[in-house]
C-alpha positions as CSV (number, residue, x, y, z in Angstrom):
1,M,95.9,91.4,83.0
2,A,95.7,95.3,83.1
3,T,93.3,97.5,81.2
4,K,95.2,99.4,78.3
5,L,95.2,103.2,78.4
6,N,93.6,104.2,75.2
7,K,92.0,107.4,76.0
8,Q,92.0,110.1,78.8
9,L,91.1,109.2,82.3
10,K,90.7,112.2,85.0
11,R,90.9,112.2,88.4
12,E,90.7,115.0,90.9
13,I,93.1,114.8,93.9
14,E,94.0,117.2,96.9
15,V,97.6,118.3,97.6
16,D,98.2,120.2,100.5
17,G,94.4,121.0,100.7
18,K,94.3,122.4,97.1
19,P,92.5,120.2,94.4
20,F,94.0,119.2,91.1
21,M,93.3,117.4,88.1
22,V,95.3,114.7,86.9
23,T,94.6,113.6,83.5
24,L,96.4,110.4,82.2
25,S,96.7,109.6,78.6
26,P,98.2,107.3,76.0
27,E,100.8,110.4,75.5
28,G,101.3,111.3,79.3
29,L,100.2,112.8,82.3
30,K,99.1,116.2,83.0
31,L,98.8,117.9,86.5
32,T,96.7,120.7,86.7
33,E,95.3,123.1,89.4
34,K,91.6,122.7,89.4
35,G,89.9,125.6,87.5
36,K,93.0,126.3,85.7
37,R,94.1,125.3,82.2
38,L,97.8,125.5,82.1
39,G,99.4,122.8,84.4
40,R,102.5,120.4,84.1
41,E,102.8,117.9,81.5
42,L,105.1,114.9,81.3
43,T,105.3,112.4,78.5
44,W,106.1,108.6,79.4
45,K,109.1,108.6,77.2
46,D,110.7,111.5,79.4
47,L,109.9,109.3,82.4
48,V,111.0,106.2,81.3
49,S,114.3,108.0,79.9
50,G,114.9,109.7,83.3
51,D,114.7,113.1,81.5
52,A,111.8,113.9,83.9
53,A,114.3,113.8,87.0
54,L,116.8,115.7,85.2
55,S,114.1,118.8,84.7
56,A,113.0,118.5,88.3
57,A,116.6,119.0,89.5
58,L,117.0,121.7,87.2
59,N,113.9,123.3,88.1
60,A,114.8,123.0,91.7
61,S,118.4,124.4,91.5
62,L,117.2,127.7,89.6
63,G,114.7,128.0,92.2
64,Q,117.1,128.3,95.0
65,G,118.8,131.1,93.2
66,S,116.0,133.5,93.8
């Protein structure tokens, strides 16, 4: 049986040689560059509903125009 996530769980990961902090919480997840405060947040509800994919596609299309 899996353990319920009832408080924040923080872990460090490395992406392309840069350290990031991943915070999992009952509300969702947050990815922040280590040493920074602002990061990307995603709620579990958005992830399950597919809104996360829609948002990523929109951001990618906006980024191609510049």
